[in-house]
N, C-alpha and C positions, 0 to 999 in steps of 0.2 A: 467469621462471616465471609461468604464468597466474594470474589473480586471481579472488577471489570477490566478486561485486557483489550488491547488494540491489535487487530490484524490488518495491516495495510495492503491493499490490492492494487495500488497504482501501477505496478509493473506487470499486472495481468489484466485486470478489468480496465484500468485507465488507458492503457495502450491499445485496447480494442476499439477505442472511440474513433468514429469516422473523422477523417480529415486531419488527424494528428498522429504523431509517433514520437518515440524516443530512440536514440541510438543506444547500442549496447553499453557504451561507456557511460552514457547518461543514466541508464537504468542502474548501473553499478554505483554511481554517485548517489542516486536516490536511496539505495540500500544502505550505504554508509551513513547518510543523514538520518534515515529512519532509525538506525541503531543508536545514533547519538541522541535522538529524540526519546528513546526508551520504548519504542514499539516492540511488542512481544514477538511478532512474526511478520515477515514480508512474503507475500505470494509473488515470487520473483519471476515466474514465467511458465512456459509450456515445454516440459521435457520431452514430449513426443514430436516436437516441431524442430526440424533439422537446423534451421538458422539460429535457434536458441542454444544449441548444445554447448558450443565453446564458451559462451557467456555464462551459462548455468554452472558448468564445471569449474570455470575460473573463479566464480563467486564462492563456490564451496571451498576452493583452495584458499581464498581470502579468509574464510571462516576458520580453517585449520591454522592459519597464521595468526589468528586472534584479531584480525582487522574487523571482521563481522561477527563479533561476540558481544553479548550473549543472544542477539537476535536469532530467531529461527528462520530458515529459508525453506519455503514450501512450494511444491509444484502443483499445477492444476491440470486435470485431465478428465475425460469423460469416465463415467462409472461403468467401464467396459474392461474386462480382463486384459484384452490385447493392448489397450492404451497403457495400462499399468505395466505390462510386460515390456513394451517398447521403451517406456519412460525410464525404467530401472536399468535397461540395457544401455540407453543413451547417457544416463547420469547415474553411475553406479553408487556414488556417495550420497545420493538423495535419501533423506530420512523422514521427511514430513511431506504429506500430500493431502490434497482435497480432490475427491472424486465427485462428479456432478452428473445428475440426470433429472429430466423434467418429471413432475409429479401431478400436474393439473390435468383435468379432463380436456381442457382446451389444447394443451400441448400433446397429450397422448393421442388425441383424435386427429388434430390438424397439423401438428409438426411431425409426429411419427407416422402419420397417415394410417394409423391403426395397425402398423406392422408390429408394434409392441403393445401388449395388453398391460393392464395395471399389474398383473402378476409378473409379467416379464420384466417390468421396470424394477420391481423389488428383487427378483432373481438375479438380474444383471448386476445390481448394486452389491448384493450380498457376495456374489462370486468375486467381484473386484476387490472388496474389502478383505475377504479371507485370503485371496491370493497375495495382496500387498503385505498383509501381516506375516504370511508364510515366508515372504522374501526378506523379512527383517525391517520393514518400514516401521518406524517408531510410533508415529501418530498419523491417524487417518481421520480426516474430517469428511463427512458425507453431506453433500449439497443437494437440497431439494429445490431445483429450479422452479420458479413460479409457485412457491409454497403458499403465498398469500391468496392465490386463486384456486388452491387445491381443496378437495374434500377433506375436512378435518379428521374424520374417522380413518380414512385411507392414509392420510399423512401420518397419523399416530402409529398405524401399523407399520408404515415405512420406517419410522424412527425406531420402533421396537426391534424390527428386523436388523437395522443398522447396528444398534447396540449389541444385540446378540451375536452378530457377526464379528464384533471386535472393534467397531468404530469408537473413536475417542471423543468426537464432537459431532453435533448435528448443525448444519448451516441452514437457517431459515432464510430463503431468498425471496425478498419482496421485489421480484425481477422487473416489474412494470411500475413500481411505486404505487401500488394499489391500496396498501394498508394506510390506516391513520393510527395515531398513538394509542387509541382506545382498542381498536380491533386487534392490533398486534399483541397488546398486553393480554387480551382475552385468549387469543389463539395460543400463545406461548404457554400461558398458565394452564390451559386445558391439556396440552400435550404433556407438559411436565407433571401434571397430576397423575398421568398414566405411566410415564417412564422418566426416570431421572437421568439426564445426560447433559453435560455442558453444551451451551447453545451459542452459535455464531449468528449475529444479526447482519444480514447483507441487504441494504436498502438503497433503492434508486430514487431519484428526485423528480420524477415526472409530474408530481403534484406539489412540489416544493416543500415536502415534509421529511426528506430523508434523514436529517439529523434528529428531528423530534421522534420519528418512528423508531430509529435505532436506539435512542436512549430509553424509550418506553419499553422496547423489547428487552433491553438489558435489565431494566427494573423488574420485569416479569420473571426473568431468569433468576436474579438475585433473591427476589421475594419467594421463589420456589425452592431456593436452597442450592442452586448450582452456579458455577462461574459463567460469566457472559463475555463474549468476544465480539466487539463491534468491528465490522469491516469498514474501512475508510479508504479514501484516496486523498492525496495532497491537492489542496485547492478544490476538492470536489470533482476533479476531472473524471469523467466516465461516460459510458454510452448514453446517447440521447441527451437528457437533461442533467446527467451526472450522478455521482454517488454521494454518500454521506461524507462531508468534509472533515478531514483529520483534526484540524485545530478547533473547528466549531464543536465537534463531539467532545473533545477534551475540556473545552471551556464550559460546555453545558453540564458536564459531570462535576467539574470542580467549583463552578460558580453559581449554578441555578439554585433557587430556593428549595426545590424538591430533592436535590441530590447532594448539595454541599454539606459535608460533614455527616452525611447519612449513608452514602454508598462509597465504597472504597475502590479507587482506581489503582492499577499497577503502579507501585512506588517508583519504578524506573522512569516513568513519564516525566520529561523535563521540558516545559513550555519555553524555556529560554532559547531553544533551538528552532522555535516556530518560524521566526522571521527569515532565518537562513534557508530552511528547506522550502518554504513557500516561494521565496524569491528565486531560488534555483529552479524549481519546477516550472515557474512561470517563464523563465528564460529558455529552459530546455524544450518545453512544449510550444513556446511561441505564443502563449496566451496571457494577456495582462491580468493581473489580480484585480477583480472588481473593486471599485472605489469604496464600496460599502461592505466589503468582505469582513466578517467578524475577526477581530484581533489583528489582522495583517493588512486590511484595506487602508488606502490613503486617508480616508475620513474616519477611521475607527477611533481616533483620539483628536479629531479636529473640531473646533468650536468657533462659531461666528456670531450667533445671536447674543445680544448684549446680556440678557438674563443668564444664559448658559455660560458665557465667558466669565461673568462675575462669580457665578456659583462654582465653576471649576477652579478658578484661581484661588478662591477662599479655601476650598477643600475638594480635591479631585473626586472624592466619593459622592459629591452632589450629582455629578453627571457622568461619571465613569465607574463601571462596575469592577474593573480590574486595572492594574498598572501596566503601562506600555513596557516597562522594564521586564515584566514577567514573561513577555513574549520575545525577548532579545532585541527590543527596539530601543532607540534613544541615542545610539552612537552615531556621530556624524559620518557620512559617506563621502569619500574623496573622489572627485571626478577630474580626470586630466583634461585641461583646456588648452594645453600647449602641444609640444611634440609628443607623440605616442608611438612606441614600437610594439607591434603585435606579432605573434607567431601565426603563420598561415601555411597553406600547403606548398607555397613556393619560397618560404623563408630560407635565409642563409645562416651560416654559423655566427656571423657578427650579431645579427639581430637576436639569435638564440641566446648568446651569452648575455646580451643586454637584458632580455626579459627574465631569464633565470637568475641573473645577478641581483635584480630588484627583489626577487623572492628569497635572496640569501642562500641559494642552492649552488654548490660548487661541484665540479666533476674532476676526477683524478687525472684525466688526460683528454686529448682531443678525440680519441677513439670512442671513449664513453660518451662524450658530448655529442658526437656525430650520430651515435646509435640512438640517443634520446631525441635528437632533432628529427631523425627519420620517423620515429614513432609519433612525435608531435605533428609532423606533416600529415601522416596517415590519419591521425585523430581528427584533424581539420576536415579531411576528405570524408571521414567516417561520420562526423557530426554535421557537416555542412554549415558550421558556424564557429566563431572564435572560441578558443578554450578559456575557461575561467581559471582562476588561480588554483583552486583545489584540484582541478583536473590536471593541470600542469604538474603539481606536486605529486599526484598519484602516479602519473606516467614515469616521473623520475625515480620514485621510490620502488615501484613494482613494474619494471619494464616488460618482463616476460609475461606476467599476468595480463598487463595491458595489451600486449600483442595478441594473446589468445582471445581476449574479449572482443577485439576488433577484427578477428579473422572469421569470415563467413565463406564457406566453399560451396558454390552452387553444384 
């Protein structure tokens, strides 16, 4: 039976969100946590964008070192041959990409201002896919932006042309959150009835249904006999009202009555890392986790009503659908209430030794320690917030890669 996989787009779609951003070091940590979580692929950035180049190449170095294995790292670009050409030149070791172009009448008429016809859209996409494959790109996903508002017959022709050109997957983009679970199931089923190709479900939350629409689309793909790849972001962070939330999608597949033990999700997925990655993303983005967020919100396992408390204490299954331990919760968190030494952009060697000593990390001499201290200072400037323990460990273990990640040359 086909499987459901997760492609996380936090480091591409998430960071496009207005009023928020991630430093390159933070994007790298997100990739590391996604790998631990068991995500199949991270859409880790824009290889045609100059300020991304060092970060992207450095992350591919981490992949070669086994740090980012087995997760795939994919770049996003427009479905234009020149974008693909520039991307491959900038990031030579890039092996997985998604090319994107709008397919709805709305976008073709009012976004492209009719400079592109429907035929031009397909022609540009086909040219980009064929060129990418000729350059040795291993997998190409083809994105139909605004697919949910596209003419279904035209969209089907678009998908057929993509497959014939060598595309490995088709990304159905519910760009404005227009679909509902029933409409996406019907649309995906009709497309796959004409052409069999693995499907990505990329859904936005403008109507509050991104998770429901994503899993319904995945169900349509599986029922049609092909693998499904749900696009997610950590904590649902994304443009406007957000994207399908990573943890919520996994919980829906693993725990809901219609999916549990009926549809198979990638066996690498490990919910025990949920709490860690969600907390880190919240800190990095500077956006608190909503109190009622599924699985990781402060109230996800909180009970006050007498009837509920009584029932939960007798058997958690009375009022809890899953265990908090499954999401990596339950361990006490230690908060310093006395003296606290932190590393910042103006820290000295004494404070540096104190902080790294608590992490039980030693250095062979003062020269090595000073080198790492300088990087930690730069990292604080780079992030504009204090470093967390995992970031400090990363800098000490991979100093040269950390240096490359934090280097942006205007």
